Every structure is written in C-alpha cells, then in structure tokens.
Phi, psi and omega in degrees: 000311183296322179294319179295320179292328176295320176297316179301316181296321177297318178297317180302309182296317178299318179299319181292322178298313180298315180293328177294320178297321177296314180298322179293327181287320182267350177073033181202128180255005190298337180290356179299329179300322178289331179292334180307306179287317182296321179298324178292325175296318180299314181293323176294319180293319178295322177298313182296322181290339180280351181271140177286323182219079182302132178271182183298321182290320177298318180293322178299314181297319178298315181295317180299313180295321182294315180297311180298310187290318181291323175298312181295319180298315181294320179297312183286326177294318177298319178296318178297317180295328182280324188251348177082202186299135178286127182301331179299313181288326179299315178294319183298324186246015183299314182294318178297323178297316180295327182271002178073023179236040185298314185297312181295320179293322180299319180289319183291320186266328187246294192288323178297305176301323179297324180299316181291313183294321176298318180297314181295314186293327183270012179303324177302321179289315183295305182291323179300319178289313183294328180280347178252036184296318177284154179309100185253134181287157176263103184273184182302319179299317180294319178294325174297319177296322179295320178298317179295316177303313182298320175302314180296317180294318177296319182298310183287329178293314179292319180298317177295321178296319178294321179292319177300316179295323178296314181292330182285344181273115180305330180292346184272353184303126180080358182260173182250132176282112181226031177239173182063219178296333181290351174283333186256341175208142180286348183216071179297329180289319177293317177300319177297317178302315180297315179300318182299316184279331170292328176294316177297321178298319180297320178297316179297320183297343176302335181286342178141169185299320183296325177292319179299316180289319182293333182253001183299329182299333183299297181291331177296312181294318180300314180297319177297316179300315183291324188260333188236345188243264189265356182268263186302313183301314181292318182295315184290331177298318179289321180294326181296331179276328189257348183239107174300137180090358183291325179298323178293322176299316179298319183297330184255350188243136179302141183282340184211292182287126181304133181202147178304140182298145178286144178277140181286000000 
C-alpha cells in the first residue's frame, strides 16, 4: 500500500511540474482550478491500474471519482477559457511577474501546494481502490455512499447549470441568484462537492475501519476548505462588495446545507 501511494505521489508531483511549465509559458495559472478534479481522476486511475485484479468496489470508486472529477474539470476549464485569467491568481503572482520569476513563484505558491492538497483530499479514492484489490463485493455501506455521491453530483451539476444560465442573462448583471437550488443554499456546488467525497469515503470505508480512519482526512479537509477556508468565505467576501442585496440574501439563505429560506 505504501509503495503504491508513493507511486501515486510521484505521478501527482510530475503532473504539477509539467503543468507549471505550461503556466509559465502562457503566463497564467488559472487553469489549476480545472486540474483539481482532473488530478483526482488521474490518481484514482493510477491506483486502479496498479491492481492485478480490480474488484467491483475498486471499479465503482474509480467510476465515481471519474464522473465527479471530469465533470468538474470540464466545467472549470470551459469557464477559464471563456473568462481568462482569474483575478485572484493575477494578484497573487503580480509581483513575481514584474520580477521575471513567474514560473518559480507559480510552483511555490500554486502548483506545489496543490500537489500536496490534491493527494491528501483524494485519499479516500486512492486507499479505497487499493484496499479493494481483490474482487470485493459492494455492500450496504458502499451503496449508501453511492447514493450520497449521486445526490452530490446532481446537486452541483444542477447548481452550476443554473448559475451559468443566470450569468448568461444580461438582465442578471449586478443581481443575486436566489432561485432554484440557490434559494435553499448559497453554495449548492460546494454542498454537492462535499456530498460526493463523503460518499466516496463511505464506499472506501466498506473495506474496514483502518481504511475509514486512514482516509478520513480527505473529506474532512475538503469540507473545511469549502466552508471555512478558500471556498465560501473568500467568495462571499467579494460578492458582498460587488452585489447589492447580497447581505439580505445571506440573512435569509442557508450558507451550506440546503434549507428553506428564513422569512424576513
């Protein structure tokens, strides 16, 4: 197991080095957001390929990770191609760009940390696949995890589609999206991500307590990131400044878990 995870980590770092070289050449690291989902698919696939006889549960985890990751990667890559460089990354690397050290700074600030965080977050998929190397049955816990994962994928897919339609409507400029899933949670896409990875973790946990404990850091860290660190807090800070009426939306709408809006 340790040897296989070491191979995964080497693949992860090599992938980030190559992508950093591409970013240095084009002068933009913003596509790293799309790499987040795609990279997890790569690590799940490398784990699965290291098994001599992947069982049904290992294959299920690979498919779940693949569907989630490729959908997210395509969504974020398309958004990057449509809107160009993300202002967050532009500000983060502005000084390095002026000093002619964009590539080294990009790896230190963006691609290096992403390699580590991506590896940690996707541990449920990696360990879950590697621990189910022998033909392993899909038990009740795994099916429960699949149901939770499916809920999450549907939630974030519908939420992203509603947000895209809202942004494409010129009449929505400067307004707050508070219809559809966005009426019940301010972040249906983040809620969906969390459900998807807690679902994958439950499927992995079918292998035993040690797998559940060894991979628990993955969904815990992802949920913390989405709700307390670089997800919801940063996004809402910007929206509060740029969207009139956003504070009223926050006051009546759940911040994460879907819930009927509070009455004013």
